[in-house]
All heavy atoms as an XYZ file, in Angstrom:
735
protein
N      12.173    -22.295      0.630
C      10.853    -22.580      1.256
C      10.746    -24.075      1.330
O      10.976    -24.763      0.391
C       9.794    -21.950      0.405
C       8.479    -22.177      1.019
S       7.006    -21.426      0.053
C       7.642    -19.850     -0.469
N      10.324    -24.549      2.518
C      10.125    -25.912      2.673
C       8.842    -26.376      1.980
O       7.952    -25.607      1.622
C      10.018    -26.220      4.236
O       8.858    -25.660      4.720
C      11.235    -25.824      4.974
N       8.788    -27.713      1.837
C       7.652    -28.313      1.100
C       6.375    -28.038      1.976
O       5.256    -27.838      1.395
C       7.858    -29.789      0.821
N       6.463    -28.116      3.213
C       5.298    -28.013      4.174
C       4.784    -26.580      4.069
O       3.490    -26.347      3.992
C       5.598    -28.411      5.598
N       5.702    -25.634      4.076
C       5.307    -24.305      3.966
C       4.647    -23.975      2.598
O       3.639    -23.201      2.436
C       6.397    -23.292      4.180
C       6.120    -21.914      4.254
C       7.222    -21.079      4.871
N       7.030    -19.729      4.873
C       6.441    -19.029      5.845
N       6.077    -19.717      6.904
N       6.252    -17.746      5.716
N       5.162    -24.473      1.524
C       4.669    -24.258      0.209
C       3.225    -24.944      0.123
O       2.370    -24.311     -0.443
C       5.513    -24.801     -0.866
N       3.064    -26.065      0.692
C       1.727    -26.742      0.748
C       0.773    -25.856      1.496
O      -0.464    -25.744      1.104
C       1.825    -28.124      1.250
C       0.549    -28.914      1.162
C       0.642    -30.344      1.540
N       1.287    -30.540      2.889
C       2.489    -30.998      3.075
N       3.284    -31.281      2.036
N       2.996    -31.156      4.340
N       1.150    -25.316      2.682
C       0.316    -24.470      3.524
C      -0.133    -23.246      2.751
O      -1.267    -22.804      2.825
C       0.979    -24.139      4.831
N       0.742    -22.619      1.896
C       0.394    -21.424      1.100
C      -0.621    -21.861      0.082
O      -1.519    -21.084     -0.171
C       1.625    -20.886      0.495
C       2.454    -20.068      1.475
C       3.488    -19.268      0.782
N       4.352    -18.641      1.743
C       4.127    -17.376      2.246
N       3.111    -16.772      1.782
N       4.994    -16.879      3.039
N      -0.438    -23.014     -0.601
C      -1.386    -23.428     -1.673
C      -2.768    -23.713     -1.046
O      -3.752    -23.515     -1.675
C      -0.875    -24.645     -2.346
C       0.170    -24.336     -3.444
C       0.392    -25.670     -4.342
N       0.650    -26.823     -3.541
C       1.868    -27.186     -3.199
N       2.972    -26.450     -3.477
N       2.107    -28.318     -2.484
N      -2.751    -24.184      0.159
C      -3.965    -24.596      0.836
C      -4.685    -23.408      1.511
O      -5.782    -23.593      2.016
C      -3.776    -25.714      1.860
C      -3.298    -26.983      1.240
C      -2.894    -28.080      2.162
O      -2.857    -27.715      3.408
O      -2.621    -29.125      1.783
N      -4.055    -22.259      1.542
C      -4.662    -21.058      2.022
C      -6.036    -20.779      1.290
O      -6.055    -20.872      0.036
C      -3.788    -19.817      1.797
C      -4.251    -18.640      2.515
C      -3.294    -17.460      2.202
N      -1.973    -17.730      2.771
C      -0.931    -17.034      2.425
N      -0.965    -16.093      1.521
N       0.285    -17.266      2.907
N      -7.078    -20.531      1.997
C      -8.428    -20.388      1.386
C      -8.445    -19.270      0.437
O      -7.720    -18.324      0.362
N      -9.558    -19.247     -0.386
C      -9.842    -18.244     -1.300
C      -9.947    -16.850     -0.606
O      -9.469    -15.873     -1.175
C     -11.106    -18.528     -2.145
C     -11.488    -17.464     -3.188
C     -10.466    -17.265     -4.164
C     -12.834    -17.883     -3.810
N     -10.695    -16.817      0.445
C     -10.780    -15.403      1.150
C      -9.352    -14.863      1.548
O      -9.132    -13.634      1.378
C     -11.663    -15.707      2.429
C     -12.398    -16.874      2.108
C     -11.518    -17.707      1.227
N      -8.504    -15.721      2.009
C      -7.137    -15.258      2.385
C      -6.395    -14.699      1.161
O      -5.757    -13.715      1.212
N      -6.529    -15.529      0.067
C      -5.734    -15.058     -1.129
C      -6.366    -13.788     -1.746
O      -5.649    -12.920     -2.160
C      -5.812    -16.208     -2.162
C      -4.910    -17.321     -1.798
C      -4.811    -18.335     -2.928
N      -6.116    -18.697     -3.682
C      -6.744    -19.810     -3.577
N      -6.113    -20.799     -2.922
N      -7.871    -20.040     -4.174
N      -7.676    -13.693     -1.712
C      -8.309    -12.469     -2.183
C      -7.988    -11.214     -1.370
O      -7.760    -10.254     -1.886
C      -9.831    -12.716     -2.213
C     -10.704    -11.641     -2.833
C     -10.338    -11.419     -4.336
C     -12.159    -11.900     -2.742
N      -8.003    -11.440     -0.070
C      -7.519    -10.317      0.849
C      -6.155     -9.883      0.590
O      -5.910     -8.675      0.502
C      -7.786    -10.782      2.315
C      -7.319     -9.800      3.414
C      -8.166     -8.493      3.347
C      -7.200    -10.459      4.683
N      -5.198    -10.788      0.406
C      -3.837    -10.485      0.179
C      -3.623     -9.796     -1.263
O      -2.789     -8.813     -1.455
C      -2.914    -11.702      0.320
C      -2.683    -11.934      1.798
C      -1.991    -13.249      2.048
N      -1.653    -13.477      3.378
C      -2.530    -14.021      4.255
N      -3.827    -14.233      3.855
N      -2.226    -14.128      5.511
N      -4.344    -10.335     -2.240
C      -4.343     -9.758     -3.539
C      -4.840     -8.336     -3.614
O      -4.333     -7.344     -4.122
C      -5.096    -10.604     -4.554
C      -4.398    -11.800     -4.926
C      -5.259    -12.684     -5.848
N      -4.646    -13.913     -6.087
C      -5.244    -14.914     -6.640
N      -6.498    -14.854     -7.049
N      -4.541    -16.106     -6.894
N      -6.048     -8.086     -2.836
C      -6.525     -6.710     -2.806
C      -5.676     -5.826     -2.081
O      -5.394     -4.651     -2.508
C      -7.911     -6.783     -2.028
O      -8.811     -7.693     -2.708
C      -8.514     -5.469     -1.956
N      -5.033     -6.188     -1.010
C      -4.115     -5.383     -0.244
C      -2.852     -5.081     -1.035
O      -2.281     -4.002     -1.024
C      -3.742     -5.877      1.136
O      -3.057     -7.169      1.036
N      -2.423     -6.110     -1.823
C      -1.257     -5.823     -2.753
C      -1.557     -4.847     -3.898
O      -0.708     -3.978     -4.056
N      -2.739     -4.897     -4.431
C      -3.061     -3.957     -5.404
C      -3.159     -2.489     -4.815
O      -2.692     -1.432     -5.346
C      -4.427     -4.281     -6.034
C      -5.039     -3.252     -6.845
C      -4.289     -5.577     -6.888
N      -3.681     -2.406     -3.545
C      -3.874     -1.149     -2.946
C      -2.373     -0.603     -2.559
O      -2.167      0.625     -2.676
C      -4.671     -1.222     -1.706
C      -6.149     -1.404     -1.951
C      -6.903     -1.616     -0.647
C      -6.792     -0.175     -2.674
N      -1.570     -1.443     -2.093
C      -0.098     -1.035     -1.735
C       0.549     -0.416     -3.021
O       1.214      0.552     -3.015
C       0.577     -2.123     -1.035
N       0.409     -1.209     -4.068
C       1.073     -0.802     -5.347
C       0.448      0.492     -5.798
O       1.167      1.337     -6.321
C       0.944     -1.861     -6.434
N      -0.817      0.618     -5.672
C      -1.483      1.907     -6.073
C      -1.064      3.076     -5.241
O      -0.894      4.141     -5.807
N      -0.764      2.893     -3.995
C      -0.288      4.020     -3.124
C       1.081      4.429     -3.631
O       1.457      5.548     -3.620
C      -0.266      3.628     -1.663
C      -1.639      3.661     -0.960
C      -1.528      3.155      0.464
C      -2.147      5.045     -0.943
N       1.985      3.425     -3.947
C       3.279      3.721     -4.423
C       3.211      4.471     -5.752
O       3.807      5.474     -5.978
C       4.111      2.437     -4.563
C       5.396      2.677     -5.306
C       4.384      1.832     -3.238
N       2.335      3.964     -6.714
C       2.080      4.658     -7.961
C       1.610      6.097     -7.762
O       2.066      6.998     -8.467
N       0.658      6.244     -6.855
C       0.134      7.660     -6.508
C       1.254      8.507     -6.107
O       1.301      9.763     -6.526
C      -0.977      7.513     -5.645
C      -1.623      8.770     -5.142
C      -2.181      9.502     -6.365
C      -2.700      8.624     -4.161
N       2.150      7.955     -5.110
C       3.224      8.850     -4.663
C       4.109      9.189     -5.849
O       4.654     10.399     -5.859
C       3.991      8.058     -3.599
C       5.202      8.823     -3.162
C       5.076     10.049     -2.460
C       6.413      8.214     -3.296
C       6.235     10.635     -2.035
C       7.589      8.894     -2.920
C       7.469     10.023     -2.303
N       4.477      8.318     -6.745
C       5.356      8.596     -7.754
C       4.769      9.629     -8.759
O       5.516     10.570     -9.157
C       5.672      7.373     -8.602
C       6.438      7.616     -9.955
C       6.505      6.348     -7.772
N       3.451      9.611     -9.001
C       2.794     10.526     -9.821
C       2.746     11.890     -9.134
O       3.041     12.870     -9.741
C       1.338     10.150    -10.162
C       0.458     11.257    -10.732
C       1.339      8.987    -11.109
N       2.514     11.940     -7.808
C       2.611     13.259     -7.081
C       4.001     13.809     -7.091
O       4.214     15.019     -7.173
C       2.047     13.047     -5.629
C       0.634     12.918     -5.396
C       0.314     12.502     -4.023
C      -0.098     14.173     -5.825
N       5.022     12.942     -6.955
C       6.471     13.425     -6.917
C       6.784     14.012     -8.354
O       7.391     15.034     -8.398
C       7.271     12.272     -6.559
C       8.702     12.539     -6.193
C       8.771     13.526     -5.056
C       9.541     11.301     -5.953
N       6.336     13.415     -9.347
C       6.534     13.834    -10.764
C       5.763     15.240    -10.933
O       6.372     16.130    -11.504
C       6.161     12.841    -11.829
N       4.592     15.283    -10.417
C       3.811     16.538    -10.501
C       4.483     17.591     -9.704
O       4.547     18.794    -10.168
N       5.019     17.261     -8.574
C       5.686     18.299     -7.818
C       6.942     18.818     -8.510
O       7.229     20.045     -8.547
C       6.073     17.681     -6.409
C       6.936     18.647     -5.618
C       6.429     19.670     -4.850
C       8.312     18.571     -5.386
N       7.558     20.232     -4.272
C       8.637     19.549     -4.579
C       9.318     17.737     -5.917
C      10.036     19.866     -4.305
C      10.612     17.923     -5.577
C      10.918     18.986     -4.722
N       7.762     17.880     -9.039
C       8.940     18.307     -9.782
C       8.545     19.210    -10.949
O       9.262     20.209    -11.305
C       9.683     17.039    -10.266
N       7.503     18.813    -11.645
C       7.060     19.608    -12.861
C       6.604     21.050    -12.426
O       6.974     22.066    -13.012
C       6.001     18.871    -13.622
C       5.479     19.704    -14.789
C       6.144     19.839    -15.919
C       4.203     20.300    -14.693
C       5.740     20.531    -16.990
C       3.736     21.072    -15.794
C       4.487     21.185    -16.910
N       5.817     21.096    -11.412
C       5.263     22.363    -11.024
C       6.219     23.305    -10.322
O       6.134     24.556    -10.474
C       4.052     22.221    -10.034
O       4.444     21.442     -8.910
C       2.874     21.548    -10.741
N       7.226     22.699     -9.635
C       8.273     23.587     -9.147
C       9.213     24.200    -10.213
O       9.733     25.270    -10.107
C       9.231     22.868     -8.152
O       9.789     21.634     -8.781
C       8.460     22.508     -6.903
N       9.356     23.499    -11.295
C      10.163     24.044    -12.431
C       9.398     25.074    -13.278
O       9.983     25.959    -13.774
C      10.567     22.924    -13.330
C      11.612     22.058    -12.754
C      11.887     20.902    -13.681
N      12.786     19.908    -13.015
C      14.054     19.784    -13.193
N      14.669     20.599    -14.111
N      14.794     18.932    -12.604
N       8.086     24.818    -13.300
C       7.241     25.909    -14.104
C       6.646     26.977    -13.285
O       6.148     27.978    -13.765
C       6.082     25.061    -14.782
O       5.265     24.541    -13.831
C       6.638     24.091    -15.809
N       6.759     26.835    -11.988
C       6.194     27.886    -11.093
C       4.736     27.794    -10.823
O       4.119     28.819    -10.334
N       4.050     26.801    -11.356
C       2.561     26.632    -11.092
C       2.370     26.028     -9.752
O       3.253     25.543     -9.005
C       1.931     25.830    -12.203
O       2.828     25.166    -13.043
N       1.057     26.050     -9.421
C       0.669     25.436     -8.068
C       0.659     23.852     -8.191
O       0.336     23.359     -9.284
C      -0.753     25.850     -7.776
N       1.083     23.247     -7.214
C       1.063     21.788     -7.318
C       0.946     21.172     -5.856
O       0.643     21.837     -4.926
N       1.363     19.945     -5.719
C       1.152     19.297     -4.409
C       2.149     19.865     -3.435
O       3.288     20.125     -3.863
C       1.459     17.794     -4.700
C       2.105     17.774     -6.023
C       1.672     18.925     -6.726
N       1.801     20.078     -2.278
C       2.647     20.684     -1.201
C       3.481     19.621     -0.562
O       3.320     18.419     -0.715
N       4.349     20.057      0.379
C       5.296     19.206      0.994
C       4.542     18.220      1.907
O       4.871     17.113      1.997
C       6.197     20.025      1.830
O       6.921     20.939      1.051
C       7.323     19.152      2.464
N       3.450     18.725      2.578
C       2.689     17.853      3.444
C       2.031     16.703      2.737
O       2.056     15.511      3.255
N       1.574     16.984      1.517
C       0.995     15.945      0.827
C       2.031     14.880      0.312
O       1.726     13.639      0.334
C       0.219     16.544     -0.397
C      -0.549     15.473     -1.230
S      -1.463     16.173     -2.580
C      -3.124     16.173     -1.731
N       3.168     15.400     -0.140
C       4.182     14.470     -0.503
C       4.685     13.573      0.618
O       4.874     12.317      0.440
C       5.390     15.307     -1.112
C       5.113     15.840     -2.483
C       6.331     16.679     -2.957
C       4.856     14.770     -3.552
N       4.950     14.279      1.743
C       5.424     13.459      2.927
C       4.391     12.384      3.394
O       4.752     11.253      3.622
C       5.877     14.424      4.005
C       6.152     13.640      5.307
C       7.013     15.219      3.627
N       3.164     12.831      3.384
C       2.087     11.977      3.860
C       1.836     10.779      2.953
O       1.835      9.575      3.430
N       1.923     11.040      1.654
C       1.713      9.948      0.748
C       2.968      9.064      0.689
O       2.896      7.850      0.565
C       1.451     10.447     -0.647
C       0.030     10.818     -0.911
N      -0.491     12.042     -0.443
C      -0.958     10.279     -1.558
C      -1.780     12.172     -0.764
N      -2.030     11.052     -1.461
N       4.160      9.593      0.883
C       5.355      8.789      0.878
C       5.448      7.930      2.041
O       5.787      6.709      1.986
N       5.164      8.440      3.252
C       5.088      7.586      4.418
C       4.015      6.487      4.386
O       4.274      5.407      4.809
C       4.884      8.451      5.680
C       6.034      9.423      6.071
C       5.642     10.309      7.259
C       7.349      8.614      6.398
N       2.926      6.892      3.888
C       1.827      5.835      3.743
C       2.180      4.759      2.772
O       1.868      3.582      3.008
C       0.570      6.573      3.286
N       2.763      5.132      1.669
C       3.180      4.112      0.703
C       4.256      3.148      1.324
O       4.177      1.952      1.099
C       3.735      4.842     -0.533
N       5.174      3.786      1.999
C       6.295      3.029      2.617
C       5.637      2.035      3.691
O       5.929      0.842      3.796
C       7.289      3.855      3.285
N       4.779      2.567      4.479
C       4.083      1.682      5.566
C       3.241      0.630      4.906
O       3.161     -0.524      5.362
C       3.237      2.614      6.513
N       2.509      0.987      3.800
C       1.740     -0.067      3.149
C       2.513     -1.153      2.503
O       2.293     -2.386      2.543
C       0.899      0.647      2.033
N       3.726     -0.855      1.975
C       4.612     -1.863      1.366
C       5.151     -2.701      2.439
O       5.167     -3.893      2.273
C       5.714     -1.204      0.544
C       6.849     -2.158      0.228
C       5.169     -0.515     -0.706
N       5.531     -2.187      3.560
C       6.067     -2.999      4.694
C       4.979     -3.877      5.192
O       5.196     -5.162      5.433
C       6.655     -2.085      5.823
C       6.886     -2.882      7.136
C       7.881     -1.338      5.320
N       3.791     -3.374      5.399
C       2.663     -4.295      5.870
C       2.318     -5.359      4.777
O       1.998     -6.440      5.210
C       1.511     -3.292      6.088
N       2.426     -5.028      3.564
C       2.124     -5.959      2.457
C       3.159     -7.122      2.497
O       2.832     -8.249      2.277
C       2.051     -5.341      1.146
C       1.703     -6.298     -0.003
C       0.290     -6.861      0.263
O      -0.654     -6.260      0.795
N       0.238     -8.163     -0.111
N       4.466     -6.781      2.644
C       5.469     -7.752      2.780
C       5.192     -8.782      4.007
O       5.348     -9.920      3.848
C       6.909     -7.181      2.939
C       7.863     -8.192      3.248
C       7.264     -6.427      1.667
N       4.745     -8.138      5.124
C       4.368     -9.014      6.246
C       3.187     -9.905      5.836
O       3.147    -11.086      6.214
C       4.124     -8.083      7.508
C       3.524     -8.992      8.614
C       5.389     -7.415      7.978
N       2.226     -9.309      5.249
C       1.079    -10.035      4.844
C       1.359    -11.205      3.892
O       0.794    -12.314      3.991
C      -0.030     -9.145      4.091
N       2.325    -10.967      3.018
C       2.721    -12.006      2.060
C       3.474    -13.089      2.683
O       3.466    -14.218      2.210
C       3.455    -11.385      0.842
C       2.531    -10.569     -0.056
O       1.363    -10.827     -0.042
O       3.116     -9.758     -0.816
N       4.216    -12.854      3.731
C       5.163    -13.812      4.324
C       4.692    -14.506      5.484
O       5.183    -15.484      5.896
C       6.523    -13.137      4.656
C       7.264    -12.701      3.432
C       8.585    -12.054      3.771
N       9.200    -11.617      2.716
C      10.369    -11.077      2.600
N      11.054    -10.788      3.697
N      10.987    -10.762      1.390
N       3.602    -13.985      6.109
C       3.033    -14.630      7.266
C       1.695    -15.298      6.964
O       0.935    -14.696      6.279
C       2.838    -13.621      8.426
C       4.095    -12.940      8.901
C       4.734    -13.641      9.953
N       6.058    -13.172     10.227
C       6.285    -12.201     11.184
N       5.403    -11.611     11.879
N       7.576    -11.839     11.316
N       1.433    -16.403      7.568
C       0.169    -17.044      7.431
C      -0.670    -16.720      8.660
O      -0.154    -16.346      9.714
C       0.367    -18.585      7.285
C       0.977    -18.856      5.901
O       0.702    -18.193      5.034
O       1.714    -19.894      5.944
N      -1.951    -17.074      8.561
C      -2.805    -16.944      9.692
C      -3.178    -15.463     10.072
O      -3.291    -14.638      9.249
N      -3.383    -15.279     11.379
C      -3.896    -13.986     11.848
C      -2.996    -12.872     11.551
O      -3.369    -11.837     11.210
C      -4.200    -14.167     13.300
C      -4.818    -12.834     13.906
C      -5.091    -13.046     15.285
N      -6.158    -14.082     15.476
C      -6.782    -14.250     16.583
N      -6.503    -13.645     17.623
N      -7.739    -15.107     16.581
N      -1.719    -13.061     11.742
C      -0.645    -12.021     11.497
C      -0.715    -11.545     10.088
O      -0.633    -10.278      9.776
C       0.645    -12.487     11.777
N      -0.772    -12.433      9.121
C      -0.893    -11.994      7.716
C      -2.172    -11.310      7.320
O      -2.124    -10.354      6.655
N      -3.184    -11.802      7.941
C      -4.503    -11.199      7.715
C      -4.632     -9.789      8.329
O      -5.143     -8.804      7.625
C      -5.667    -12.032      8.242
N      -4.086     -9.567      9.511
C      -4.043     -8.324     10.121
C      -3.183     -7.361      9.315
O      -3.554     -6.189      9.213
C      -3.536     -8.375     11.538
C      -4.573     -9.001     12.546
C      -3.960     -9.141     13.936
C      -5.853     -8.163     12.657
N      -2.118     -7.817      8.870
C      -1.192     -6.890      8.030
C      -1.906     -6.472      6.725
O      -1.805     -5.339      6.263
C       0.106     -7.628      7.763
N      -2.591     -7.388      6.136
C      -3.380     -7.132      4.934
C      -4.434     -6.087      5.218
O      -4.690     -5.136      4.433
C      -3.966     -8.451      4.346
N      -5.175     -6.220      6.319
C      -6.204     -5.302      6.749
C      -5.619     -3.886      7.049
O      -6.219     -2.892      6.750
C      -6.988     -5.755      7.844
C      -8.024     -6.839      7.566
C      -8.093     -8.102      7.715
C      -9.229     -6.517      6.688
N      -9.195     -8.702      7.145
C      -9.901     -7.704      6.501
C      -9.760     -5.364      6.132
C     -11.140     -7.816      5.854
C     -10.943     -5.405      5.387
C     -11.644     -6.632      5.272
N      -4.384     -3.936      7.550
C      -3.666     -2.719      7.803
C      -3.329     -1.920      6.459
O      -3.597     -0.698      6.467
C      -2.356     -2.951      8.537
C      -1.489     -1.717      8.894
C      -2.270     -0.694      9.793
C      -0.196     -2.109      9.530
N      -3.006     -2.663      5.483
C      -2.772     -2.010      4.143
C      -4.078     -1.398      3.699
O      -4.084     -0.246      3.190
C      -2.277     -3.079      3.112
C      -2.157     -2.398      1.766
C      -0.871     -3.489      3.533
N      -5.216     -2.062      3.873
C      -6.487     -1.569      3.324
C      -6.874     -0.325      4.149
O      -7.311      0.738      3.591
C      -7.588     -2.681      3.452
C      -7.246     -3.771      2.477
C      -8.908     -2.066      3.293
C      -8.081     -4.995      2.592
N      -6.621     -0.303      5.484
C      -6.850      0.788      6.362
C      -6.012      1.960      5.872
O      -6.449      3.195      5.890
C      -6.686      0.442      7.824
N      -4.680      1.776      5.687
C      -3.765      2.847      5.251
C      -4.375      3.527      3.985
O      -4.393      4.688      3.870
C      -2.334      2.331      5.140
C      -1.849      2.002      6.493
C      -1.486      3.382      4.439
C      -0.453      1.310      6.483
N      -4.627      2.652      3.031
C      -5.068      3.229      1.725
C      -6.379      4.003      1.924
O      -6.535      4.963      1.318
C      -5.335      2.001      0.693
N      -7.331      3.382      2.734
C      -8.622      4.151      2.932
C      -8.398      5.458      3.693
O      -8.928      6.478      3.352
C      -9.579      3.278      3.785
N      -7.420      5.400      4.560
C      -7.089      6.682      5.346
C      -6.455      7.738      4.459
O      -6.851      8.903      4.570
N      -5.564      7.334      3.604
C      -4.854      8.295      2.693
C      -5.884      8.792      1.731
O      -5.974     10.043      1.452
C      -3.650      7.641      2.035
C      -3.178      8.489      0.947
C      -2.615      7.428      3.096
N      -6.602      7.913      0.989
C      -7.438      8.393     -0.002
C      -8.673      9.197      0.606
O      -9.067     10.223      0.021
C      -8.037      7.238     -0.791
C      -6.987      6.443     -1.521
C      -7.538      5.283     -2.271
C      -6.245      7.331     -2.556
N      -9.120      8.835      1.752
C     -10.167      9.589      2.423
C      -9.696     10.894      2.955
O     -10.343     11.958      2.852
N      -8.518     10.860      3.591
C      -8.034     12.086      4.298
C      -7.497     13.132      3.281
O      -7.726     14.321      3.440
N      -6.832     12.711      2.221
C      -6.229     13.652      1.328
C      -7.101     13.975      0.121
O      -6.911     15.024     -0.379
C      -4.848     13.133      0.722
C      -3.761     13.334      1.720
C      -3.225     12.305      2.475
C      -3.105     14.561      1.973
C      -2.115     12.468      3.311
C      -2.050     14.720      2.818
C      -1.563     13.700      3.513
O      -0.614     13.853      4.362
N      -7.860     13.112     -0.278
C      -8.637     13.318     -1.562
C     -10.092     13.518     -1.431
O     -10.694     14.144     -2.279
C      -8.360     12.067     -2.422
C      -6.913     11.950     -2.955
C      -6.010     11.199     -2.248
C      -6.209     12.768     -3.944
N      -4.738     11.456     -2.877
C      -4.883     12.358     -3.849
C      -6.674     13.675     -4.765
C      -3.927     12.901     -4.722
C      -5.754     14.226     -5.689
C      -4.399     13.862     -5.624
N     -10.742     13.059     -0.306
C     -12.170     13.302     -0.233
C     -12.501     14.462      0.681
O     -13.545     15.040      0.492
C     -12.830     12.015      0.350
C     -12.815     10.743     -0.508
C     -13.462      9.557      0.116
C     -13.491     11.122     -1.836
N     -11.622     14.776      1.653
C     -11.983     15.842      2.598
C     -11.100     17.025      2.432
O      -9.932     17.046      2.086
C     -11.824     15.335      4.079
C     -12.862     14.201      4.322
C     -12.329     12.977      4.577
C     -14.208     14.424      4.231
C     -13.210     11.859      4.750
C     -15.071     13.362      4.422
C     -14.638     12.115      4.774
């Protein structure tokens, strides 16, 4: 990383850093939720109890992967592209949590 790029990252304002931190936490949370669902699915298939279905696993897995990709873009790009990628992570997390868990 060049010195100018490092200085630009340090000079990024508090709102930008807060947005990227929030989106990072949400992306990590989606990955963690997918891992917990996958472990629950593995446990329930072995015991024969009811557990998360294939649709829920696929949906959470795709959402977690998309959120991680968007978060990488948000961390590596400055300006509008990085902010839009961070907002995309927030939208993905809201969509998954709202779609699968609230409704």
